[in-house]
DOTORKOL-882944 format. One record per residue: residue number from 0; chain; z, y, x of N, C-alpha, C in turn. Coordinates in steps of 0.001 Angstrom, whole numbers, plus 500000, padded with zeros to 6 digits. Each point is the difference from the previous one (the first is absolute). Example, Ala and Ser with C-alpha at 12.3 -4.5 7.8 and 13.67 -1.06 7.14 Angstrom:
residues 2
<rec><num>0</num><cadena>A</cadena><n_Z>507800</n_Z><n_Y>494310</n_Y><n_X>513190</n_X><ca_Z>500000</ca_Z><ca_Y>501190</ca_Y><ca_X>499110</ca_X><c_Z>500000</c_Z><c_Y>501200</c_Y><c_X>500900</c_X></rec>
<rec><num>1</num><cadena>A</cadena><n_Z>499280</n_Z><n_Y>501050</n_Y><n_X>499650</n_X><ca_Z>500060</ca_Z><ca_Y>501190</ca_Y><ca_X>500820</ca_X><c_Z>500730</c_Z><c_Y>501090</c_Y><c_X>499230</c_X></rec>
end
This chain:
residues 73
<rec><num>0</num><cadena>A</cadena><n_Z>488609</n_Z><n_Y>511643</n_Y><n_X>501674</n_X><ca_Z>500250</ca_Z><ca_Y>498224</ca_Y><ca_X>500713</ca_X><c_Z>501610</c_Z><c_Y>499890</c_Y><c_X>500842</c_X></rec>
<rec><num>1</num><cadena>A</cadena><n_Z>500605</n_Z><n_Y>499447</n_Y><n_X>500319</n_X><ca_Z>501248</ca_Z><ca_Y>500247</ca_Y><ca_X>500662</ca_X><c_Z>499114</c_Z><c_Y>498892</c_Y><c_X>501599</c_X></rec>
<rec><num>2</num><cadena>A</cadena><n_Z>500530</n_Z><n_Y>500269</n_Y><n_X>500916</n_X><ca_Z>498845</ca_Z><ca_Y>499552</ca_Y><ca_X>501546</ca_X><c_Z>501454</c_Z><c_Y>499239</c_Y><c_X>500002</c_X></rec>
<rec><num>3</num><cadena>A</cadena><n_Z>500722</n_Z><n_Y>499805</n_Y><n_X>499301</n_X><ca_Z>500848</ca_Z><ca_Y>498696</ca_Y><ca_X>501361</ca_X><c_Z>499474</c_Z><c_Y>498397</c_Y><c_X>498587</c_X></rec>
<rec><num>4</num><cadena>A</cadena><n_Z>500378</n_Z><n_Y>498993</n_Y><n_X>500280</n_X><ca_Z>499235</ca_Z><ca_Y>499008</ca_Y><ca_X>499495</ca_X><c_Z>500985</c_Z><c_Y>499305</c_Y><c_X>498530</c_X></rec>
<rec><num>5</num><cadena>A</cadena><n_Z>501283</n_Z><n_Y>499836</n_Y><n_X>500487</n_X><ca_Z>501198</ca_Z><ca_Y>500170</ca_Y><ca_X>499615</ca_X><c_Z>500722</c_Z><c_Y>500965</c_Y><c_X>499596</c_X></rec>
<rec><num>6</num><cadena>A</cadena><n_Z>500680</n_Z><n_Y>499688</n_Y><n_X>498752</n_X><ca_Z>500665</ca_Z><ca_Y>501346</ca_Y><ca_X>499476</ca_X><c_Z>501281</c_Z><c_Y>499258</c_Y><c_X>499541</c_X></rec>
<rec><num>7</num><cadena>A</cadena><n_Z>501151</n_Z><n_Y>500659</n_Y><n_X>499735</n_X><ca_Z>501450</ca_Z><ca_Y>499704</ca_Y><ca_X>498884</ca_X><c_Z>499481</c_Z><c_Y>500735</c_Y><c_X>499312</c_X></rec>
<rec><num>8</num><cadena>A</cadena><n_Z>500415</n_Z><n_Y>499439</n_Y><n_X>498300</n_X><ca_Z>500098</ca_Z><ca_Y>501011</ca_Y><ca_X>499504</ca_X><c_Z>501298</c_Z><c_Y>499895</c_Y><c_X>499235</c_X></rec>
<rec><num>9</num><cadena>A</cadena><n_Z>500666</n_Z><n_Y>499378</n_Y><n_X>500188</n_X><ca_Z>501819</ca_Z><ca_Y>499647</ca_Y><ca_X>498973</ca_X><c_Z>500065</c_Z><c_Y>499060</c_Y><c_X>501289</c_X></rec>
<rec><num>10</num><cadena>A</cadena><n_Z>501859</n_Z><n_Y>500132</n_Y><n_X>499879</n_X><ca_Z>500556</ca_Z><ca_Y>498936</ca_Y><ca_X>500690</ca_X><c_Z>501298</c_Z><c_Y>500275</c_Y><c_X>499357</c_X></rec>
<rec><num>11</num><cadena>A</cadena><n_Z>501047</n_Z><n_Y>499528</n_Y><n_X>500068</n_X><ca_Z>500969</ca_Z><ca_Y>499452</ca_Y><ca_X>500021</ca_X><c_Z>501553</c_Z><c_Y>499168</c_Y><c_X>500157</c_X></rec>
<rec><num>12</num><cadena>A</cadena><n_Z>500506</n_Z><n_Y>500460</n_Y><n_X>500414</n_X><ca_Z>500650</ca_Z><ca_Y>499003</ca_Y><ca_X>501011</ca_X><c_Z>501356</c_Z><c_Y>500217</c_Y><c_X>501091</c_X></rec>
<rec><num>13</num><cadena>A</cadena><n_Z>500153</n_Z><n_Y>499537</n_Y><n_X>500463</n_X><ca_Z>500278</ca_Z><ca_Y>500213</ca_Y><ca_X>501713</ca_X><c_Z>499696</c_Z><c_Y>498776</c_Y><c_X>500414</c_X></rec>
<rec><num>14</num><cadena>A</cadena><n_Z>501184</n_Z><n_Y>499273</n_Y><n_X>499391</n_X><ca_Z>499920</ca_Z><ca_Y>498314</ca_Y><ca_X>500532</ca_X><c_Z>498819</c_Z><c_Y>499648</c_Y><c_X>499893</c_X></rec>
<rec><num>15</num><cadena>A</cadena><n_Z>500344</n_Z><n_Y>500012</n_Y><n_X>498389</n_X><ca_Z>499283</ca_Z><ca_Y>499003</ca_Y><ca_X>499465</ca_X><c_Z>498815</c_Z><c_Y>500795</c_Y><c_X>499343</c_X></rec>
<rec><num>16</num><cadena>A</cadena><n_Z>499151</n_Z><n_Y>499807</n_Y><n_X>500935</n_X><ca_Z>498245</ca_Z><ca_Y>501455</ca_Y><ca_X>499945</ca_X><c_Z>498991</c_Z><c_Y>499254</c_Y><c_X>499100</c_X></rec>
<rec><num>17</num><cadena>A</cadena><n_Z>499722</n_Z><n_Y>500974</n_Y><n_X>498935</n_X><ca_Z>499094</ca_Z><ca_Y>499897</ca_Y><ca_X>499032</ca_X><c_Z>499161</c_Z><c_Y>501200</c_Y><c_X>500457</c_X></rec>
<rec><num>18</num><cadena>A</cadena><n_Z>498485</n_Z><n_Y>499495</n_Y><n_X>500377</n_X><ca_Z>499322</ca_Z><ca_Y>501100</ca_Y><ca_X>500459</ca_X><c_Z>498403</c_Z><c_Y>499233</c_Y><c_X>499257</c_X></rec>
<rec><num>19</num><cadena>A</cadena><n_Z>499535</n_Z><n_Y>501144</n_Y><n_X>499218</n_X><ca_Z>498285</ca_Z><ca_Y>499983</ca_Y><ca_X>500029</ca_X><c_Z>499730</c_Z><c_Y>500915</c_Y><c_X>500767</c_X></rec>
<rec><num>20</num><cadena>A</cadena><n_Z>498644</n_Z><n_Y>498927</n_Y><n_X>500350</n_X><ca_Z>498767</ca_Z><ca_Y>500509</ca_Y><ca_X>500889</ca_X><c_Z>498986</c_Z><c_Y>500527</c_Y><c_X>499661</c_X></rec>
<rec><num>21</num><cadena>A</cadena><n_Z>499123</n_Z><n_Y>500681</n_Y><n_X>500282</n_X><ca_Z>498407</ca_Z><ca_Y>500404</ca_Y><ca_X>498952</ca_X><c_Z>499624</c_Z><c_Y>499806</c_Y><c_X>501704</c_X></rec>
<rec><num>22</num><cadena>A</cadena><n_Z>498608</n_Z><n_Y>498847</n_Y><n_X>499704</n_X><ca_Z>499213</ca_Z><ca_Y>500188</ca_Y><ca_X>501053</ca_X><c_Z>498468</c_Z><c_Y>501446</c_Y><c_X>499975</c_X></rec>
<rec><num>23</num><cadena>A</cadena><n_Z>499937</n_Z><n_Y>500426</n_Y><n_X>500710</n_X><ca_Z>499435</ca_Z><ca_Y>501800</ca_Y><ca_X>499247</ca_X><c_Z>498544</c_Z><c_Y>499941</c_Y><c_X>500221</c_X></rec>
<rec><num>24</num><cadena>A</cadena><n_Z>499493</n_Z><n_Y>498931</n_Y><n_X>500492</n_X><ca_Z>498680</ca_Z><ca_Y>499782</ca_Y><ca_X>499949</ca_X><c_Z>499461</c_Z><c_Y>498999</c_Y><c_X>498696</c_X></rec>
<rec><num>25</num><cadena>A</cadena><n_Z>501418</n_Z><n_Y>498644</n_Y><n_X>499005</n_X><ca_Z>499363</ca_Z><ca_Y>499596</ca_Y><ca_X>499248</ca_X><c_Z>500875</c_Z><c_Y>500369</c_Y><c_X>498577</c_X></rec>
<rec><num>26</num><cadena>A</cadena><n_Z>500880</n_Z><n_Y>501122</n_Y><n_X>500463</n_X><ca_Z>500694</ca_Z><ca_Y>499920</ca_Y><ca_X>498754</ca_X><c_Z>500854</c_Z><c_Y>499187</c_Y><c_X>500006</c_X></rec>
<rec><num>27</num><cadena>A</cadena><n_Z>500433</n_Z><n_Y>498341</n_Y><n_X>500073</n_X><ca_Z>500757</ca_Z><ca_Y>498791</ca_Y><ca_X>500261</ca_X><c_Z>501254</c_Z><c_Y>500455</c_Y><c_X>500052</c_X></rec>
<rec><num>28</num><cadena>A</cadena><n_Z>500508</n_Z><n_Y>499433</n_Y><n_X>499074</n_X><ca_Z>501758</ca_Z><ca_Y>500317</ca_Y><ca_X>500054</ca_X><c_Z>500435</c_Z><c_Y>498810</c_Y><c_X>500477</c_X></rec>
<rec><num>29</num><cadena>A</cadena><n_Z>501011</n_Z><n_Y>500020</n_Y><n_X>501117</n_X><ca_Z>500885</ca_Z><ca_Y>499327</ca_Y><ca_X>500182</ca_X><c_Z>501377</c_Z><c_Y>499618</c_Y><c_X>500671</c_X></rec>
<rec><num>30</num><cadena>A</cadena><n_Z>501407</n_Z><n_Y>499246</n_Y><n_X>499359</n_X><ca_Z>500817</ca_Z><ca_Y>500050</ca_Y><ca_X>499977</ca_X><c_Z>500810</c_Z><c_Y>499374</c_Y><c_X>500728</c_X></rec>
<rec><num>31</num><cadena>A</cadena><n_Z>500927</n_Z><n_Y>500506</n_Y><n_X>500949</n_X><ca_Z>500478</ca_Z><ca_Y>500089</ca_Y><ca_X>501284</ca_X><c_Z>501452</c_Z><c_Y>499488</c_Y><c_X>499087</c_X></rec>
<rec><num>32</num><cadena>A</cadena><n_Z>500359</n_Z><n_Y>498877</n_Y><n_X>500500</n_X><ca_Z>501329</ca_Z><ca_Y>499595</ca_Y><ca_X>500050</ca_X><c_Z>500916</c_Z><c_Y>499220</c_Y><c_X>501332</c_X></rec>
<rec><num>33</num><cadena>A</cadena><n_Z>501163</n_Z><n_Y>501049</n_Y><n_X>500087</n_X><ca_Z>501526</ca_Z><ca_Y>499359</ca_Y><ca_X>501382</ca_X><c_Z>501096</c_Z><c_Y>500073</c_Y><c_X>499430</c_X></rec>
<rec><num>34</num><cadena>A</cadena><n_Z>500404</n_Z><n_Y>498928</n_Y><n_X>500073</n_X><ca_Z>501617</ca_Z><ca_Y>500055</ca_Y><ca_X>500138</ca_X><c_Z>500776</c_Z><c_Y>500540</c_Y><c_X>500998</c_X></rec>
<rec><num>35</num><cadena>A</cadena><n_Z>499481</n_Z><n_Y>499852</n_Y><n_X>500820</n_X><ca_Z>500266</ca_Z><ca_Y>500605</ca_Y><ca_X>501684</ca_X><c_Z>498616</c_Z><c_Y>500725</c_Y><c_X>500904</c_X></rec>
<rec><num>36</num><cadena>A</cadena><n_Z>499227</n_Z><n_Y>501035</n_Y><n_X>499936</n_X><ca_Z>498973</ca_Z><ca_Y>499940</ca_Y><ca_X>500967</ca_X><c_Z>500412</c_Z><c_Y>499670</c_Y><c_X>501290</c_X></rec>
<rec><num>37</num><cadena>A</cadena><n_Z>501085</n_Z><n_Y>499284</n_Y><n_X>500155</n_X><ca_Z>500013</ca_Z><ca_Y>499433</ca_Y><ca_X>501751</ca_X><c_Z>499593</c_Z><c_Y>498881</c_Y><c_X>500148</c_X></rec>
<rec><num>38</num><cadena>A</cadena><n_Z>500300</n_Z><n_Y>499012</n_Y><n_X>498348</n_X><ca_Z>499773</ca_Z><ca_Y>498348</ca_Y><ca_X>500119</ca_X><c_Z>498982</c_Z><c_Y>499824</c_Y><c_X>499421</c_X></rec>
<rec><num>39</num><cadena>A</cadena><n_Z>498572</n_Z><n_Y>501254</n_Y><n_X>499714</n_X><ca_Z>498780</ca_Z><ca_Y>499071</ca_Y><ca_X>499545</ca_X><c_Z>499647</c_Z><c_Y>500820</c_Y><c_X>498706</c_X></rec>
<rec><num>40</num><cadena>A</cadena><n_Z>499054</n_Z><n_Y>499961</n_Y><n_X>499130</n_X><ca_Z>499641</ca_Z><ca_Y>500898</ca_Y><ca_X>499113</ca_X><c_Z>498746</c_Z><c_Y>499115</c_Y><c_X>499198</c_X></rec>
<rec><num>41</num><cadena>A</cadena><n_Z>499746</n_Z><n_Y>500570</n_Y><n_X>498416</n_X><ca_Z>498560</ca_Z><ca_Y>498849</ca_Y><ca_X>499398</ca_X><c_Z>499573</c_Z><c_Y>501470</c_Y><c_X>499850</c_X></rec>
<rec><num>42</num><cadena>A</cadena><n_Z>498685</n_Z><n_Y>499352</n_Y><n_X>499506</n_X><ca_Z>499186</ca_Z><ca_Y>501363</ca_Y><ca_X>499373</ca_X><c_Z>498962</c_Z><c_Y>498758</c_Y><c_X>499543</c_X></rec>
<rec><num>43</num><cadena>A</cadena><n_Z>499522</n_Z><n_Y>500564</n_Y><n_X>498783</n_X><ca_Z>499022</ca_Z><ca_Y>499906</ca_Y><ca_X>499165</ca_X><c_Z>498918</c_Z><c_Y>500598</c_Y><c_X>499115</c_X></rec>
<rec><num>44</num><cadena>A</cadena><n_Z>499011</n_Z><n_Y>499818</n_Y><n_X>499422</n_X><ca_Z>499512</ca_Z><ca_Y>500651</ca_Y><ca_X>499198</ca_X><c_Z>500748</c_Z><c_Y>500453</c_Y><c_X>498945</c_X></rec>
<rec><num>45</num><cadena>A</cadena><n_Z>500196</n_Z><n_Y>501110</n_Y><n_X>499234</n_X><ca_Z>500290</ca_Z><ca_Y>500055</ca_Y><ca_X>498472</ca_X><c_Z>498665</c_Z><c_Y>499542</c_Y><c_X>499356</c_X></rec>
<rec><num>46</num><cadena>A</cadena><n_Z>500525</n_Z><n_Y>499615</n_Y><n_X>499032</n_X><ca_Z>498713</ca_Z><ca_Y>499519</ca_Y><ca_X>498198</ca_X><c_Z>500771</c_Z><c_Y>500025</c_Y><c_X>498515</c_X></rec>
<rec><num>47</num><cadena>A</cadena><n_Z>498834</n_Z><n_Y>500320</n_Y><n_X>499464</n_X><ca_Z>500447</ca_Z><ca_Y>500498</ca_Y><ca_X>498145</ca_X><c_Z>499871</c_Z><c_Y>498569</c_Y><c_X>500379</c_X></rec>
<rec><num>48</num><cadena>A</cadena><n_Z>500177</n_Z><n_Y>500264</n_Y><n_X>498074</n_X><ca_Z>500119</ca_Z><ca_Y>498718</ca_Y><ca_X>499310</ca_X><c_Z>499078</c_Z><c_Y>499166</c_Y><c_X>500121</c_X></rec>
<rec><num>49</num><cadena>A</cadena><n_Z>499120</n_Z><n_Y>500223</n_Y><n_X>499995</n_X><ca_Z>498638</ca_Z><ca_Y>499333</ca_Y><ca_X>500544</ca_X><c_Z>499794</c_Z><c_Y>499383</c_Y><c_X>501156</c_X></rec>
<rec><num>50</num><cadena>A</cadena><n_Z>500592</n_Z><n_Y>499973</n_Y><n_X>501211</n_X><ca_Z>500307</ca_Z><ca_Y>499758</ca_Y><ca_X>501509</ca_X><c_Z>498990</c_Z><c_Y>500749</c_Y><c_X>500371</c_X></rec>
<rec><num>51</num><cadena>A</cadena><n_Z>499326</n_Z><n_Y>501288</n_Y><n_X>499453</n_X><ca_Z>499326</ca_Z><ca_Y>500862</ca_Y><ca_X>500725</ca_X><c_Z>500684</c_Z><c_Y>500796</c_Y><c_X>500891</c_X></rec>
<rec><num>52</num><cadena>A</cadena><n_Z>499618</n_Z><n_Y>500225</n_Y><n_X>501672</n_X><ca_Z>500878</ca_Z><ca_Y>501023</ca_Y><ca_X>500624</ca_X><c_Z>500093</c_Z><c_Y>501591</c_Y><c_X>499328</c_X></rec>
<rec><num>53</num><cadena>A</cadena><n_Z>501168</n_Z><n_Y>500346</n_Y><n_X>500262</n_X><ca_Z>500542</ca_Z><ca_Y>501523</ca_Y><ca_X>499487</ca_X><c_Z>498685</c_Z><c_Y>500437</c_Y><c_X>500679</c_X></rec>
<rec><num>54</num><cadena>A</cadena><n_Z>499293</n_Z><n_Y>501890</n_Y><n_X>499643</n_X><ca_Z>499393</ca_Z><ca_Y>500389</ca_Y><ca_X>501068</ca_X><c_Z>500578</c_Z><c_Y>501318</c_Y><c_X>499527</c_X></rec>
<rec><num>55</num><cadena>A</cadena><n_Z>500216</n_Z><n_Y>500625</n_Y><n_X>501170</n_X><ca_Z>500419</ca_Z><ca_Y>501857</ca_Y><ca_X>499687</ca_X><c_Z>498835</c_Z><c_Y>501596</c_Y><c_X>499990</c_X></rec>
<rec><num>56</num><cadena>A</cadena><n_Z>499581</n_Z><n_Y>500022</n_Y><n_X>499018</n_X><ca_Z>498625</ca_Z><ca_Y>500458</ca_Y><ca_X>500426</ca_X><c_Z>500381</c_Z><c_Y>501171</c_Y><c_X>500810</c_X></rec>
<rec><num>57</num><cadena>A</cadena><n_Z>498973</n_Z><n_Y>500088</n_Y><n_X>501063</n_X><ca_Z>500228</ca_Z><ca_Y>501030</ca_Y><ca_X>501065</ca_X><c_Z>499114</c_Z><c_Y>500765</c_Y><c_X>499800</c_X></rec>
<rec><num>58</num><cadena>A</cadena><n_Z>499835</n_Z><n_Y>501352</n_Y><n_X>500690</n_X><ca_Z>499261</ca_Z><ca_Y>500901</ca_Y><ca_X>499910</ca_X><c_Z>499721</c_Z><c_Y>501179</c_Y><c_X>501427</c_X></rec>
<rec><num>59</num><cadena>A</cadena><n_Z>499012</n_Z><n_Y>501003</n_Y><n_X>500121</n_X><ca_Z>500016</ca_Z><ca_Y>500247</ca_Y><ca_X>501339</ca_X><c_Z>501229</c_Z><c_Y>501451</c_Y><c_X>500043</c_X></rec>
<rec><num>60</num><cadena>A</cadena><n_Z>501185</n_Z><n_Y>500060</n_Y><n_X>498364</n_X><ca_Z>501325</ca_Z><ca_Y>500454</ca_Y><ca_X>499961</ca_X><c_Z>500987</c_Z><c_Y>499952</c_Y><c_X>500587</c_X></rec>
<rec><num>61</num><cadena>A</cadena><n_Z>499652</n_Z><n_Y>498634</n_Y><n_X>499845</n_X><ca_Z>501171</ca_Z><ca_Y>499087</ca_Y><ca_X>500924</ca_X><c_Z>500015</c_Z><c_Y>500532</c_Y><c_X>501496</c_X></rec>
<rec><num>62</num><cadena>A</cadena><n_Z>501426</n_Z><n_Y>499375</n_Y><n_X>500078</n_X><ca_Z>500793</ca_Z><ca_Y>501028</ca_Y><ca_X>501544</ca_X><c_Z>500471</c_Z><c_Y>499166</c_Y><c_X>500284</c_X></rec>
<rec><num>63</num><cadena>A</cadena><n_Z>500423</n_Z><n_Y>500182</n_Y><n_X>501601</n_X><ca_Z>501299</ca_Z><ca_Y>499051</ca_Y><ca_X>499693</ca_X><c_Z>501047</c_Z><c_Y>500325</c_Y><c_X>501277</c_X></rec>
<rec><num>64</num><cadena>A</cadena><n_Z>500911</n_Z><n_Y>500692</n_Y><n_X>499002</n_X><ca_Z>501499</ca_Z><ca_Y>500872</ca_Y><ca_X>501160</ca_X><c_Z>501286</c_Z><c_Y>498876</c_Y><c_X>500039</c_X></rec>
<rec><num>65</num><cadena>A</cadena><n_Z>499729</n_Z><n_Y>500165</n_Y><n_X>501191</n_X><ca_Z>501937</ca_Z><ca_Y>498983</ca_Y><ca_X>500722</ca_X><c_Z>499803</c_Z><c_Y>498754</c_Y><c_X>499415</c_X></rec>
<rec><num>66</num><cadena>A</cadena><n_Z>498556</n_Z><n_Y>499386</n_Y><n_X>500396</n_X><ca_Z>499808</ca_Z><ca_Y>498448</ca_Y><ca_X>499338</ca_X><c_Z>499601</c_Z><c_Y>499937</c_Y><c_X>498165</c_X></rec>
<rec><num>67</num><cadena>A</cadena><n_Z>500089</n_Z><n_Y>501337</n_Y><n_X>500032</n_X><ca_Z>500387</ca_Z><ca_Y>499259</ca_Y><ca_X>498507</ca_X><c_Z>498533</c_Z><c_Y>501075</c_Y><c_X>499419</c_X></rec>
<rec><num>68</num><cadena>A</cadena><n_Z>499679</n_Z><n_Y>499313</n_Y><n_X>498336</n_X><ca_Z>498169</ca_Z><ca_Y>500440</ca_Y><ca_X>499586</ca_X><c_Z>500857</c_Z><c_Y>500786</c_Y><c_X>499419</c_X></rec>
<rec><num>69</num><cadena>A</cadena><n_Z>498935</n_Z><n_Y>501394</n_Y><n_X>499442</n_X><ca_Z>500521</ca_Z><ca_Y>500765</ca_Y><ca_X>499006</ca_X><c_Z>498297</c_Z><c_Y>500679</c_Y><c_X>500255</c_X></rec>
<rec><num>70</num><cadena>A</cadena><n_Z>500296</n_Z><n_Y>500283</n_Y><n_X>498151</n_X><ca_Z>498302</ca_Z><ca_Y>500368</ca_Y><ca_X>499331</ca_X><c_Z>500614</c_Z><c_Y>501205</c_Y><c_X>499745</c_X></rec>
<rec><num>71</num><cadena>A</cadena><n_Z>498707</n_Z><n_Y>500575</n_Y><n_X>500758</n_X><ca_Z>500440</ca_Z><ca_Y>501924</ca_Y><ca_X>500170</ca_X><c_Z>499188</c_Z><c_Y>500627</c_Y><c_X>498737</c_X></rec>
<rec><num>72</num><cadena>A</cadena><n_Z>499930</n_Z><n_Y>499195</n_Y><n_X>499024</n_X><ca_Z>499078</ca_Z><ca_Y>500836</ca_Y><ca_X>498415</ca_X><c_Z>500834</c_Z><c_Y>500920</c_Y><c_X>499805</c_X></rec>
end
């Protein structure tokens, strides 16, 4: 499993940034949004249609390379 606690699994945009970050201990997904990284940002737990947190299944084959979560299966 990854040694870093939080890893980025998706990124979109340069000034209007959208990122999905995964907690490598729990697998919980978070959405980070910023219209300008210099003026602040917001982060929220991503949930499914029933309001339960979205969880990325992680195992010992998952590693972090340059801040990205990689599955080595």
